[in-house]
N, C-alpha and C positions, 0 to 999 in steps of 0.2 A: 504494500499500499504505500502510496506517494503521500508527502505532506498536503499537496495541492488538493487530493481528493479526501482528506480525512472527514471534513464535514459532511460531505456526500455519503460516505460510507456509515457515518454514525446515523444520519437520517435514515437510510436504507433499514439499518438495523433495528432502530428503536424510534421510530418516526413519532411516537407519542411522548417520549421521556421529554422533560424539562431540560432544556439546553442553557438558557441564560435568566436571570432575574434582574432587573434594573429598576429599583424602587417598586412601583405597583405596576411596573410593565414585565410581561412573562412571554415566553416563546417555547413551544416545543421544537424538536428538531426538525420535524416536517415543516412546520411554520418558518423557522429561522433559516432553514436551508433556500427556501423559496426568497426571502428577503434579501439574504447575502447575493444570490444569483441575480437578483435585480441591481443592486449595488455594483456587482461586477459588470453587467452589461451597460450600466449607465457610465462608468468610469471609461469602459472601452470606447463608449460614444463619444465620450469627451476627448478621445486621443490618445489615452493612458496605454502605451504598449508594453510588451514584454521588457525587462530588463530596467525600465524607467523607474524612477524614485517616486513615491507618493508620500508625503509628510503627514504626519497626524501631530497636531499639539494639542491633544484631548485628555481629560481625565479617564478613569475606568467607567466606560459607560458602554452601553450596548452599541452605539454608533462605532466607538473605536474597535470593538472587536469584530463587528459586522465589515466594517473597512479592512480590517487585517486579513481575515478569511477571503474577502473579494480579491484582494492583491495576490494570494496565494494561488488563486484559480488562474488569474491573468497572466501569472509570471513576472507581475511587478514587483518592485522592492518596497516593502513597507519599511516605513523610517520613523518611528515614533520619537518625538522630542519632549523633553520636560515641559509641561503646559505653564510653569511659572517663569519661562526663559522672558529675558528682557528682548526689545525689539533688535538689539545688536547681536545677542546670542542667537536668536533666532535666524536673523538674517544670515550670519556666518554658515550655519550648520545647513539651511536650505540652499544656499548657494553653492557650498561644499559638496554636496550631494548631487547638485544640479537637478533638483527636483521639478516635476512638471506640473504638481497639484499640491496644494495645501488644505488639509481640512482641520477646521478650528471651532472653537465654541465661545460662550461668553468669557470664560476665565481667562484665555488666550487671545481674545479679540484685540484688545490693545497693541500686544506685541506683533499679532499677524498684521494689523493696518499699518502699525508703524514701520514695519520691514519692506511692506510690499512696495513701496515706490523703487527700492533699490534690487528688485528680483524680477527684472522683465522676462527672464527664462520661464517663470511659473504661468502655466496656461490657464490653469482652474482654480479659484480661490472658493472653498467651499465652507458654508456657515452650519453649522448644527443648530443655532438658535432658531427658535420659530419666527423671529424677526429679524431675518439675515441683513448683514452689513450692505451697504449700498455696492452694487458690483459684484457682489458674492452669489453664488449657487448655493439655494438651499439644500440642505442636506434631504430633507423629506421628498425632494422631487426626484431624488436617486432611487427611493424605495416605493415610490407612488404605485397604485395599481394591486391587484390581486394575483395577476398571473405570475407563472414562473418560468422565465425565459431559457432555462434548461442550465446544463453545465457549459461554460464557455468552451468554445472549440479550438483550444488553445493546448499544444503540446507543452508541458512544463518537466524540465529534466531535474534530476535528484541534483545536477552539479550547478543549476541557477542559484542565484542569490534570493534568499526568501526574505532576509529582511537586514536592515543594518542599524545597529544600536550605537548610540554615542557613548563614549566613557565620559566621566565625571569632568575630566580636563582639571585634576587637581595640580597638574605640572605644566599648566600651559593650555592651548586650546584644545577643545575637545578632539577625540580621534574616532573615525567612522570604523565599526567593526563589522564587514559584512560577513553574513553567516550564509550557508548554502540550505538548500532544502534537506539534503542528507544530514546536515549537522544539526539542523533544528529539530528532525524527526529522531534521531539517535539521541538528542539530549532528552527530548521528552520522554523516549522509551525508559532511558536510565532514571529518570525523576520518577516514572510509575514504578519501577523495580525497586528502586533504592528507597522510596516514601512508602512502599507497600499499600499504594492506593489501588482501588479495585474498580469494577463495572458499577455505575450508579453512585460513585460519590459525589459528594457537594462541598465545594470549596469557597472560601472568601476570597474574592478578587479583589485585594486591597493593596498588595504590592503593585507599584506603578506599572502599566504595560509600555512603558519606555526602558524597563529595568529587566533583566533576565529573569528574576524570580517571577515577575507577573506574568511574562510571556510563557513560562514553564507552567504557571497554574492554569493558563489559558489552553494551551495546546494539551495537556494532559486531560482534561475534562471531555475535550472533543473525541480523543482517543477512547474513553473508556465510557462514552455515552452519558457522562457526568454532567452537573449543574455548577455554571460560573455565578455565583451569587456577587453582583458589583457592590462596591463601597467606594464611590467617588472621593470623599474626602474622609480621612482618618478622624475617628472619635471612639475612645473605648467603650463608651456608653451605646453609640450606633453599632458598633462591630459586636457587642455583647448580644444587643437586641437581634440583630439578622442571625447569628449563630442559633439562638434560641428559636426564633421564628420560622427559620428555614431549614433546620435540623442540619446544620453543616457539620459535615464528619470529617475534613481535614483543613487543617491551618497550616500554611507555609509564611513565616513571617521573620521579620528582624527582631532581635532580642529587646530592643527598645519597644516595640508595640506589644508584646508579651508583658513586658513590665508595666506598662499602662493599663493592659487588661487585668493583670492579676491585682493591680493596686486599685482598681474601680471601687469606690463606695458602694456599700451596699450590693456588692458582687453576687450575693447569696439569692438576690431577687431574679437572677437570670438562670434559667437551665441551659448549662453548657455541656450537660452530658453526653450529647451526640457527637462531640469532637474527639474522636479516639486517636486520631494519626497526627501528630505535632511535628514539624520540621523548621528548623530555622536555618540562617545563614545570613552573611553580610558583616557580622561580627562575633566576637566569643561572648558566650553568655556565661555571667559568673556563676559560681556554685551556689551561691545564696538565691539567685533568680532560678536558676534550674530546680532547686528543691520546690521553690514555691509554686511554679507552673505545674509541677508534677502533683502537688498538693492539690491544687484547683481543679485540673482537668482529669487527673488519674488516667493518663492516656494508655492505649495498648502499644502505640509505637511513639516514640519520642527520639528524633535523631538530629544530629549536626550536620550540615552540609557546607564544604569548603570548595569553592570554585570562582568562576570569574565569566564575564561576557565573551572573553576570547576562546576559552575552553569550559565548557560549561561545570563538569564535575571534576574536582582534584580527588578530594577524600570525602568519605562519609563515616559518620559513627553512628551506631544505634543502640549505643551502651552509656548515654551521656548521665544517667543517673549513677551507674557504677563507676563512670570515669568523667565528672564532670569538666568541663570546657575542652575535651578531648575532639579532634577533629577527625579521628579513626584512620582508616587506610583506603587505598585507592579504590575508586568507584568502579561502576561495572565496566567500563571500557579504559580504564586508567593505566597508567604506569609513569611512576615518579622517582626522582632522587632528590638528595638534598645535598646542595654543595656550599661550599665556602663562599658566603656573602662578600661583595664587594660593591660599596657606595658608589663607585664609578661605573658599575655596571658593566664590568669587563670579565666577568666570572666564567671559568670553564666547566663544562658538562661533566668532565672527567675528575674534578676536584672535589671527592665527596669528603663528608665530614662524618666522624664517628659517632655512633648512638650517643644522645644525651647532650651532644654538642649542637648549638643553635647555627643553623645555615639558612641559604635561599632555597626555597621549593620550586624545583623544575619538573615541567610534565611533557610526556611525550606528544607529539604533534601527530602522531599515527593514531590517535583517538578519533573514532568517526564524530565525535562532539565537537572537535577542534576546527577554529577558522583557518584560514590561510594566509592571512597578512591584513595589514590594516589598509583602509581606502587611501590610496594615493600619498603613503606615508612611508617612503623607503628609510627614512631617517629612524622611525619608530620600529620598523621591521628589523633593522639593524640592531637596535638596543634590545629587543626581547626575543628574537627569533635566532637560534642557532642551531646549526647541523641535526635539525629535527626535534629540537626541543625549545619550550616556551619558558622563558625565565619570567616567574609569577610576580617577581618583588614581594612575596610572603616570605617572612622570616619564621621559621618551625624548627622544632626538635622531635626526634623520633625517641620514644622511650623504650624501656627494656622488651616490652611486648611487641615492639614494632607498629605501635600506635603514634599518629603525629597529632602535635600540638602546635597551635598557631600562636605566635608571641608578638606579632606586629608586623609592619613593612620596613623594607630596606631603607627608605627613605625616612620612616619615623625613628629609625634607631638613635639614641640618645647617647651621645659619646661624652662623659663627665668624668674630666681628671684622667683620661685613657681608659676608663672602664665602660663597657657596652652595657646600657640598660634599656630594657624593652618597656615601651609603656603599658603594655598588656597586663604584664606580670604585677606593676606596682598598682593599676586600677584594680586587679582581681583582689589583691590585699585590702584596698580603701574599702571596697564594696561590701567587706565582711563585716565593716563596723554598723552597728545596729542603726546608728542615726544618720548612715549615708544613703542617698536614694540614687545618685549618679555620680560618675567620677570620670574626668578626662585628663590624661597626663601627657605632657609634651616637655621637649628640651628647649630651653630659652638661654639668650646669649649670656656668658658670664666672664668677666674679664681674667678671672683666674683659672676656671675649670674648663673653660671653652663653651661648655654648657651646663646648665643646671636643671634638675628634674624639678617641673612645677606642675603643681596639681589644683584642678578645677573641680571643686565639690559642691554638689547640689545636696543640702541636707533634706530629710524626711520632713514631711509635714504631720502635724497631730491632726485629731478628729475634727479640730475647729479650723484646720487650714493653716495654722501657724507653723513656722520653721521649728524644727528641734534645736535646742541650743547645742551648738558644736564650735569648739575653738580649734584654732592651729595647734594649740597644745595638746589636746585630747587626740588629734590625729596623729602627731608626731610620735606621742607616747603608744598608740596603738600599732604603727609602724614597728616601733623598736621592740614591741614585745611578741611580734607576730614569728613563730617558730621556724617557719620554713621561708624567711625572707631576709635576705642581706641587708644590714643596717646601712651600707653605702648607697643603696638604692632607693632610700627613702626620699621624698620630696624636700628639697629645701625652700621653696617658695608656695605659699598657700593662697589661693583664691578661692573664697566661699561664695557661691553666687546662686542665683534664682534658677539658672538654666545653663545648659552648654549648647553651642552651635551643632547642628546634624544637618545631613544632607535628607531629600525628600524621603529616601528609604531608610534613614534612622542611623547612618553611619556617623560616627564622631568626625567633626572637621577640625581635626588638629591644626591644619595649617591656618585656619582662620584665626584660632588662639595665637599661633606664632606670629602672624601679621599684626595682631592687635596690641600684642605684649612684647614683642621680640625686642623694642627698641629702648626698654627699661631695663637696668640693671640695679639690684639692690646689693649694697655692699654692707658689711659689718655683722654684729652678732646677732643672736636670736631675739626676736620679739614676738613673745606667744600671747600677745593682748588678744581678748575675744574680738570676732570679727561679727558684723552685720550683714546677712545676706542682701546681695545685690542683683540686679537684673542682668548687667552686661560687665561693669567694672568692679575690680577687685575692691573690698572696703580696707584691706592692709596685704601688703606682701611682706612675707618675712623670709629670711634664710641664715640659717644656722653658721657657726664657725668652721674651722678647718676640720677635715674628716680625721 
């Protein structure tokens, strides 16, 4: 079965099964296949041809999923972008992809219209809003009528590009990651096997559909005749309500969203018992949060997935209760090595590190899930792709059992006084403190040490919504007393804040904190005075004396 025909096969198998839920709107597979066929016919009528890019600047909504499957049937390249993009960011990615059509909605209308004058190559601007912008084609006109024009008479090969996702661009302009139909179908099959999903599953479509996790959730439901329950805007209360109302069986989220869910006041008012298959990715989950999630959901399956846009699966661990924070072993199609890290990214594929020592994870490009190179970026290819291996940039170590643990990114490594310190291991200790809700650790400039470990800590709130009392002295003492944590790794600067910056997918944005606070050096001895939580600025910065 090809990816392009996945939806048609599902509709033939289970025409009356529910395919997608978006608010009060619902479609069975039989109904939705006809709707997607109409979108495909309409896009073809607008001149969208095989191999051309169609940009979506949409939230997780039915129109996004319908346009995605229509592009698969046409052999066009679905190119979803973050709907929060500014006009400049949108303009860059649309021009870089040489897109011929852009589909937008009210949340992204300002950016789309702002970028439009500088994008003469776009032939069709399509607005999902019921009152479309001037000069835009209403999306409703693409799906009007009750007829089914049938499967497009277009041969779509497995080697053709199915989708192009853009990386977050933390180190410069976003990079396009073209992925073939074969790679996408293989990744979805790996997701089904590794997550132990089954026919008729129902999943919460909350991870953005411009992100690999969101796309994987969508495709896996079509493969299994399952249902995608759309949640366009994250809200733990809305998520809990949908899980209960729609009897969602599978959740695939980042740890931040699990944290929000299990911290929801009056959580026991929601029946979450249907959600028995849980998976997370995107960042490590602390042992404290792991135990709390297991306590709330009592899952049959609970796993951690380590991967990327470029190669969907690196490793999978289905024993997170037994080994919290563990990323496990290679996935269904994967091979990996751990090599000596090099910040200059000139590492060698044969320079392996022994078990227990931190190195960079590299994965084989012979996986059918793997991409074949970045979109028109030979410089990025030269940096990341070497003799059949993809250098992930992830720092990991392998324990005595052969299991992988992620400890950070090569670019995030803190080198303080000649010692390598990884932010994740410091955050893991801080998150054990009962008064700590979130923590983000970065390296900041220091005249003596080169870099100093700085911690941005969000205190927990009490039942009345007030922050728990927490001081730098409390946290420093806690780190000193941790039996499995070397004292030299503890933070020397403390920022107690109301929130830490995150990406739309819940990843900590360390670079943002480094940019905001990297210009200030604090010298002198310790100052452990109490701190007052602030929204973005630290109330006090501290650093202790020589180690």
